[in-house]
C-alpha positions in Angstrom: -9.6 0.7 -8.5 -7.7 -1.4 -6.0 -4.1 -1.9 -4.8 -2.5 -4.5 -2.6 -1.0 -3.7 0.8 0.8 -5.5 3.6 3.4 -4.9 6.4 7.0 -5.5 5.7 8.4 -8.2 8.1 11.9 -6.6 8.4 10.6 -3.4 10.1 6.8 -3.4 10.2 6.5 -0.6 7.6 3.3 -0.4 5.6 4.0 -1.2 2.0 2.2 -1.6 -1.3 2.8 -3.9 -4.3 4.5 -1.9 -7.0 4.4 -2.2 -10.8 7.5 -4.4 -10.9 6.1 -6.8 -8.3 8.2 -5.3 -5.6 7.0 -3.7 -2.3 7.0 0.1 -2.4 6.7 2.5 0.5 4.1 5.0 -0.9 0.6 4.6 -2.2 1.4 6.7 -5.2 3.9 4.1 -6.4 1.5 1.2 -6.1 0.3 -1.0 -9.0 -3.3 -0.2 -9.6 -5.7 -3.1 -10.5 -8.9 -2.3 -12.4 -9.4 -6.0 -13.4 -10.8 -8.2 -10.7 -9.5 -11.4 -12.2 -5.9 -10.0 -12.5 -6.1 -8.8 -8.8 -7.3 -12.2 -7.7 -4.5 -13.9 -9.7 -1.8 -11.7 -8.1 -3.3 -12.2 -4.6 -3.1 -15.9 -5.1 0.4 -15.9 -6.5 3.8 -16.3 -5.0 4.6 -12.7 -5.7 2.6 -11.6 -2.6 3.0 -14.9 -0.6 3.8 -14.6 3.0 5.9 -17.8 2.6 8.6 -15.5 1.0 8.9 -13.9 4.4 9.0 -10.4 3.0 5.5 -9.2 4.2 2.6 -10.2 6.4 -1.1 -9.3 6.3 -1.5 -9.0 2.6 -4.9 -7.7 1.4 -6.5 -5.4 -1.2 -7.8 -1.9 -0.6 -9.8 0.5 -2.7 -8.3 3.7 -4.0 -9.5 6.7 -6.0 -7.8 9.3 -8.1 -7.3 12.7 -6.4 -5.2 15.6 -7.5 -3.2 13.5 -10.0 -2.4 10.7 -7.6 -4.3 7.8 -6.0 -5.5 7.8 -2.4 -7.2 5.2 -0.2 -11.0 5.6 0.1 -11.2 4.3 3.7 -10.0 6.3 6.7 -8.1 3.3 8.1 -6.0 3.0 5.0 -5.4 6.7 4.7 -4.0 6.5 8.3 -1.8 3.5 7.4 -0.5 5.4 4.4 0.6 8.3 6.5 1.4 6.6 9.8 2.4 6.5 12.5 -0.2 8.8 14.0 2.0 9.7 16.9 3.2 13.1 15.7 3.2 14.9 12.3 7.0 15.3 12.4 7.4 11.5 12.2 6.6 8.8 9.8 5.3 9.1 6.2 3.2 12.1 6.9 6.4 14.1 7.6 7.9 13.1 4.3 4.7 13.6 2.3 3.7 16.9 3.8 0.6 15.3 5.4 -0.8 13.7 2.3 -1.2 10.0 1.4 1.3 10.1 -1.4 
């Protein structure tokens, strides 16, 4: 299972590609790809193109189901999903109760 992530140009926020080909702010809202060909097609499309000047640093990450949601399998991506790591009262970890939602 994979999803597509990037950083939003407007504010640097970590975002994920959602089901309606819009950028969403939580991993749990991301569009999940189980088909490699579909993932490659979307990664090569204008939907995720940096030329649209919405996002930068577009790439795929692996996720797995956990407690009825999806979570990144790599520590780096779990940190990005909850960031920033400056203090638990700030960032996404404050809104998600410390979980990569």
